[in-house]
N, C-alpha and C positions, 0 to 999 in steps of 0.2 A: 504495500500501500504505500501512496506515496501523496505529499501535499505539495500544493502548488501556493504560493504567496508570490500576487502581484507585488512592483517594486513600490507604488506606492502606497500600498498596505505596509510593504514590510518598512518605508520610512516614519508613516506615523506609529508603527507601534516602538520603533525605536526611540521615536521622540516624546511618545506619552513613558516607557520608561524612564527616559533622563529628567522629564519634569518631577515624577515619583518621588525618585532617590536625590533628587540634588538636594534638599533639606538635609536630610540624612547627610550626606557627604558633606554639606557646612555646617555645621555640630561635630561631626569626626574631623576636621580640618580644626574648629574652636578649639577641641580638647585636647589635641595634639601641640597645639602652635599657635597660640592667640597672635592676638591681629600686631599687637604691640609689641613681639619678639620674634617678628618673622625678619626677612634681607631686607634692608631699607632697598625701595626702589627711586633711586635720584631722579629719575629722569621724570616719573608723576609727580615728586614731589614738585618739581620746579613749576611743573606746570598748573600744577594745583595753584602755588605761591601767584602766579600771573594770572589765574583765574579768578583768582577773589577779590582783583579792584574792578572798583566799577567804575564806567566811563563818565567824566564828567560833562555838564552838561557842556554846549559851542563854547558858549561868551566867556565860560572859565579856562576853556583847554586851547586858546589861542594862540600859535607861537609857542604850542608846547607839542613834543615828541616822547612819548614812551618805548626807547628801546630796551630790548632784553638783555639781559645778563649777557657776557660771554665767557669764553674761559669753562670752567667746571661746574656742569647745573646738578649737583649732590648739593644734600642741605647744605654745606656751606656756601651758603649763597652772601655774599657783599648784603650786608646790612644796609648801604644804603640803597638797596632795592625798594624799601617803602616809601622814599622819598622822589618825587619829580623836581629836577633844580629845571628851574630857567632862567635861562641869560639874557644879553640885552636884547631890546625890541626889534624882534626881525630872524632873530638866532634863536635856534629851534633847542630847546630844554636838552639835556641828555643824564642819563642816571650815572652815578655816582662822579660825576664832575661839578667840581668848584664854581658856584653860579650867584646871582644875586637872591635869588628867593625859593624856598623850598615850599610845594605843592604835597602835602598827605595824600596821601592815596587811602581812602574809603575802606572803611572794614578788611584793610591789608594785613595780610598776618606775619608776623614777626618771625626774620629767617630763624631765629634761634629753639623756635616753635616748631619746624620741620623736624628735627632730627628723633629716631626711635628711644622708646623708654622702656624699663620693664616694671610691670604693675607694681604697683606699691600693696602693703598689707592692710588687706582687708579687717577694720576694725569694726566690733559690732554693735560700738554706739553708733555710728553711722550708716547701718542698715538700714535702717526702719526710714529714713531721709532718702538713699540712694532706691529704695524697693519704690519707695512712692514717685522719687521722678522714672523709673524703670517702667512704672503700671501707668505714666502720664494720669496724676491722681485727677486732675482736673475735667479731664474727658470722661473718665471712669466715673467720677460722680455725678456727671448727666446724666451719662447710661445708665444709673443706679435711679435717678431722680425718677426719670422717665419710664423704668420699668416700675417704680412704686408707683407711676400716676396711674400707668393701665391696672395695678392691683385695686386702686381705690375707688376706679371709676366703674370698674363691675359691679356688678348688681346683687351680691353675694354679700354674706357676713361677712364680716373682717377677723381673721385671726391676729393674733400679736405673733404668734410663733412662728407661721408663717410667714408673715409680714419680714420678720427681719432675717429669715431666712432666706429670702428672696434677694432682701439689699446685700448679705454678706455672701452670697453664693454668685450673685451678679457681679458684685465688684470685682474678686477673684477670677469671672472665666474674662472678665473684660482686661482685668490688670496681667494676665497672661496674653490675651492676643494682643497688648501694644507692645508687652515684651519681646514676643516674634518678632513683632513688626520691627522694633528698634533696632532686634539681632541681624534682620535679612537687612537693613538699610543703613548701614556703620559706613560702608565707603562712601554713599552720597548725601548723610547725615552731615560726614565734615566737610563738606561743598557747601552748606550754606549756613552763614552767620543765626538762624534761626534755631537752627539743631544742632550747631558746632558742640554745644556744651553740654548735650547728653550724656549720662552717666558711663555708656557702651565707648562713644567717640571719646571722650575724655579719659577714658582707661582705667573707670574707678573700680569696675567690678570686668571680671573675664565674662568671653562669651560664654563658657558653660555654666558659668555661674548664674547667667543672665536666663540659659535657655534651663537650667535647673530650675530656680524661679518660678519659671513659665509652664514648665510640669507641673510642678507641685499646688499651684493657683490654678491648674484647669482641673487636675483631678480634683482636689479640695472643694472645690466652685462645682462640679458637676454632682459631688457625689452630694454635697448639704442638699441643693436644687434636687436631687433623685427624692433623697431619704425624707425632708422638711417638707417639702413642697409635691411634687409628681413627676412622674418621668417626661410629661409632654413639659411642662418647663426647663429640664436637664437636657431633654432633645434638641429644642431651641438656643439655648445658648450652645450647646456643644458646636450645631449650623452655624450657628454667629459668628463662632467663634475660627471655626473653618472660612467660611466668606472672607471675614477680614484678613486671616493671615496667606490663604490659597488662592485668592482671586483677587478683591483689593488691591492689596499690596504688591502682587508681580505689573498687575494690569497697570500703575502708577507710569511705566516705564515703557508700555506698550498702546495705549490708545486712551485718550479719552472717554470711552465706556465707563469709566473705573470711578466717575461722579456718581455714574448712575448704580452702580455696582454698592458703593459703599454709600448710597441711602438708602439701598435694601438694608444693608447692615442697621444703619441706626434705626430702623424702622422695626426692626426686628424686638427690642427689649418692652414695648408695651404690651406688645401681644405675650411676651414670658407673663409681665403682671396678673395680666389676664387670668392668661391659663393657669397661675397659681393661686388665684382668687374663685376662678369657677371648678378646679379640680380636674381642667384639661382639655375644656370647651373653649370657643372661640366664637364670640357672639359679633353680630352687627358693629358692635360698639370700637371692639378688640380692632378692627381692621379699619372703620374710621380714625382713630389713636393712630393707626400704623400711618393712614397717609397724611395724617397733621404732621407727623414726623419726618416723612420721605418730600412732603412739597417743603419744609420750610428749610430743608438742608441745602437746597439749590442757592438763594437768593445768602444764605451765609455761608459756605465755601465759596461762592463765584465772588463774592464782594471782597474774602482775606484774600483768596489768592490773586485778586487782581493788585494787589501792593507788594505781590511775593513773585511777580514771573519773573525778575531779574534772577530770584535765587532757585525761581525751578528750574528756570531755564538750563543754568549754569551744570545741578547737578541731574540735569537728563531725566526731567518727570515729563510727561506728556499730557500736560490742564489744560482748560479749555481756555482760561486765562492767557496760555501761550502760545497754543497752536490755531486758535478759534476764539480768539477776542469778541466777536460779534455775538458768535453765538452761546458763549457766556452770558455778555448782556442779557440778552434775548430768554435764554433759559430763565434769569431770573425774573425777570419781569413773569414769564408765564406762567413758574409756579406760584409769584407772588400774588397772581389774578386768580389760579386755581385754589386758591387759600382759602379765599372767599367764599368760594361754591362748597369747599371741603367743609366748613363751618355752618352753612346754611343747611347744609345734607343733615348734619346731627340731630337737630331735632324731628327731621323726618323718620331718621333711624331708630327715633326712641332714646335717644342716649341721653339727649337732656332736654330742656325746657324750649320755649322760644324767647326766653330769654337770651340765652346764649349768643345767639344768631343776632340781636341786636346788641348786645352789650360787646360781643368781638368783630364786629362792621368798623366803626372808626379805628380801630387797632389793624383791622388786614388793608385800609382801606388805602393809612399811615406806609404801612409797610409796600403797598404797590405805588407811592407816589416817589417813597425812595429810590425802587427798584427802576421807574420811570425818567428817575432824573441820573440814577447809575446808568441807564443803556442812551441817554440822550448826549447827558458828561463826557462819562468814559472817562472820568479823570480820579486823581486821588484820594480829593475830596466826598466825591459822591459813595464811591465805594469804601471808604473808611464810615461813613455816616450810615448806610446803609448796614454795614456787621454787627457797630455797634448798637443800633438800634435792635437786630435780628439776638442780640442778648438780651433784650428785655423781653423781647415779642414772644418767645415761648412759655414762659415760666408765668407770667400776665397770661397767657389765653390757657392754658393748663390750671391754674388757678381763676380762671370765668367758669373752668368746663367742671371743674367739682364743685364748684356755688352753684352752678343752676342743673345739676345733673339730677336723671330724673330716675325716680324712686318707685320701683315697680311691686306693686303689693303682692304678685306671683312670684317672685320672685326669692322674696324675703324669708319665706318658709323652705327654699328649698337648701339644697345642699350648698357649703359653700367646702374651703377645701381640706376638710374634716371627715366630711359625708355626712352629717349631722344636723340639725336646727332645732329651736325650742321656740313651741308657738303656745298663745296662750288661748284658754276656753273658757267660758263661762256660759252654758249652756242655762244654769236656775241661781243667775244671781252669785256664783261663787269662782273663785279663779284655780282651774285646773293646767297643771304642765302635762305637754301631750308632746312624745317626740315622734317629728317626721320622717319617714323614710324617703329614699332616694327616686324611690319609684312613685313618689305622691306627689301629686302636681297643686293639691290645693291648701289651703290652711284652713283647719280646722277652726271655726266660728261658731 
């Protein structure tokens, strides 16, 4: 018996195997030979030094020419590489030559920082702060808050124990995802001023230590969600971990579709909260909250990335703000308008009362206005205003949704996360406690 495999099919199998075992290879390399102990790559270090300097505006750079350093391209670069000296009027400036005025290069790296060094001793007192940085504490806090929002919006009894388990488990899984993300992006984070102070870039922790933290956090968080919430919540958390590390992170350097994938990742935490409260089921309210988070991320992230276009371009990330700037602005405006429709659908789906539709309208109208100004002006000022308002928009919107939550009488007696609820019965002028089983759909009255 013979098997025939076509060349395209064989190529596809090889590529699939390479992608699957790439992460395992990276972990093995990190354990055997961490970044800071590898042999120095002189050419790459010198090239990174030259890419960090941003181009000054034309009116400030007239008559100034930045020449590459000559001689050895290793870490021992002339210290004068961080300034450009300008000669007399009409005479081009040269690096390292005597002149009349020195122009500092913005965000230039000190040549003495290009040398490779061994990792320092890890101090136990510094580990909590380093773990918070590794897990991106502020981003993780936002993920936990949105999952708690999904929990309290579900029309089921609230359990304090399940609520705490949801917060702890979601925080651990989110921290694990962020740690893997930083592990995979160390060479690229080193080229961006916004991210070059992260713990792995600075060598405060070894890559093996970071992956150990990610593995422990993911296992512990998943077990907490599985045992103290329900398997559905744990599966959603594992799915989100996979999408963030294996889909969103590599797609950032391949296609602008990474923004849509990242928005799906941000929309899953409310589903986790709803599933934890309902016992594993996802109603229309859960998908509505996921839609709110999905739409909110486009004006939020697009406005953030607009002022970081130079950094993303330097590091090789394919973001809409870099490769498709018009689409970036148009998408922000489109989803801002979509936010109005989503909030108007909340009372129609009996998730909130009609008060929420009217209360959220001014908030969403102002978000749309800022997105319109960003679309028309496309400058740093409009993008910064839009980004700052999105930080206020989401918590206020979720608070209004909670205030206007519609309380269903038929759901208050059904099972929550623990599988039992207690109803009051008073058939003959006295109160009687009665347990309601999962199959019962009515409240004893």
